[in-house]
N, C-alpha and C positions, 0 to 999 in steps of 0.2 A: 505494501499500499503506501501512496505518495506523500510524505508530511512535510515537501518543505524544496522549493527549486530554486534554484541562485540561477539566473543567466539571461540573456538576449532578447529585448522587445523585435518580434520580426512583424508584426502588424497591429494597429490598437483601433478594436472596432467599438462601440458603445458599451457593453454590458460585457468585455472579457479581450483577452489578449491570442497572442500567439506565442512562447516563449520560444526560444531556444536555447535550452540544457544540455550541455553537449551536443550528439549530433541527432537528435531528437528533440522535436517540436510540439509544445504542451499548448493545448487550448486550454485558456484559465478562462473562466466568468470570474469576474467583479462586483462587488458590491458597489450600486452608488457611490460610498462614501470610499472607500478605495479607490475607485475609479480619480476618484476628485480629487489624493492623494497624492496620485500618481501625475497627476496634469503636469507636472513641470517634464516628465518621460514621453521621451517621444524613439519611433524607430530607431535602433542601433544602441542605445544606453542601456547597460548591467541593473539588472533588480532581483532583487530576492524577497521570494513569498512566502508565508507559512499557506500550507492547501490542507484544506476538507476534502477528503477521499470519499463522493457517493456515489455508491453502487447497491443497486438491490433489484429483488426477482423480475419487478415492476417497473425498475429502470435498469435492464441492464447493461446500455453503453454506462461506463465510468465517465462522470462529472467531476472535473476537479473545480476547488472555489477557492479563492485563495486571498490570501490577508498578510498586513503588512507586520502586524504583531499577532504575537502566539496570544496572547491575552485576549486581542479578536478575535482570534479563532475559536478562542474555549467560549467564549461572551457566546458566537453563532450556536454552537454544540448543547449552550444550555438551553438558547432561542428557542432551538426545532423540538426540544423535550415540552414543550407546550401543544397540546391538542389543538391539532389542528392548521401546525403551521410546520409543513416541510422546508427540506432545503431548498427549493427553488420558489418557494415563496419569500424565504426568511430574504435570500439574496435576493429579491425586489425592494422587503420592505426597509430593509439600510439604506437608507437616504439621510439618517445626522447620523454623527458620531456617536461612536458603542459610548461614550461616557454621559452625554445626553439620553441616551435609551436607561441607561441603568438606574439613573437618577430619578428618569421617569417613573421607572419600576417602584425602586425604593419608596417612591412619597406617595405614590399610588393615581399618578397623572397620567388617569386614560384620558384625557383631553391630548395632553402632547402626543400620546402611543397611537390614537385614530389618525395624527398625520401623516403616518408611516402608510405606503403604498400597500393597499390591500388589506390593511388592521382595521373592522369596524366596532364599534362598542363590544359587542361577545366576547369578540377574541380581545381586548385590548386588557376586559376584565379576566381571561382567562390567564393572560400572562403574567400581570399581576401576580394574581391567588396561587399562581405556579409560581413565580420567579421570584416577589417580591421577602427579601430577608438574605437574598444568597448573591446582591451583586457591589458590593461595598468595592471590593475588589476594582470591576470593573469602573466605577465612577472614578475611578483614580485616574483613566485614560485622557491625559490632555494636557498642552502646555501648559510651565508656568515660568514665573521669573525668577531667576535665577540668585541661591543666597547660599554662600559659604558661610556653615556652622563646624564647630569643634568636638561634637561626643563622640568617645569610641568607648561603643561597648557592644556585647556580645545583641543583647536584646536591637538595640541601634544597626548593626550590620544586619541582621536576619532580615530587618525591613528594609532597610534599603536595598539589600539582594532580590529581593521580590520586583522594590522600584525601579530598578536598571536594567534588570535582565529581563521580566515576564511585563514591564508594565510602560519600557520604551522612555523612563525619562532619564537624564544625566545625574549625572553625579552630585553636581552642585543640587539640579532642580529639587531630587531624594532628599541629601543633608537638609534642605530648608522645611523640606514637610515633616519629617522626622521631626527637627528638633524643635519646632513649633509646637507641634504634638505632642512631646518630651516636658517644651515647657508649661501647655497649657493644662497638663495632668502628669505630676513630678509620683507622682507613686504607679505606674503601672509597674508590672513586674512579669508580663506575659508579653511573645510578641503578638499575637490574634487581640490580645486590648491595644496595643499600639498603634496597630493596624487599624481596626474601628478607628481609634482617636483620630490619623490621618484624614482616615475618610472621614469623618464628621468635618475635619475645619477646611478640608479643599470644599464639599458642598456646602458650606454657611458661608465660603469667601466672594 
């Protein structure tokens, strides 16, 4: 199963690209939010994508769906666990940044979810019912102003690693987020609690 590809763009279309990886050209579907992030890329440019591989008895032809971050792919896998949302519907629905969708789910903002293509009131309610309480991690996928901070603890390092390696933040961005969280709540004693405090601070900012 294909999970990651690096290669050169051979062709770009509205909802997919043809990616040359070695001697093989892979057709990869891209959600609108991913395609937008690649808007500055053109034929001949090199890119890397995390891949969701979809193939079932009802869909025997393999479909590759690409994402810029591993966390985006992980969110997609959570999103399609909702009843009535399959991979193809989910690809079309992801028209806004994953962070914004995650925040809408956590805050039960069905009005915002209904703005997604193909998502009506009933499905928006199912999304909240299924995924609320599981989206804190994905709500942190966004750009923030860099800020340097000094803490150097095991707890700090654990959360810093998640923010940089899984969620796409630079080290300086991640240090600021974690430092501010520890300043707001210096009594935090676990990585899980620290991550939740980081999430709360970013959502409220």
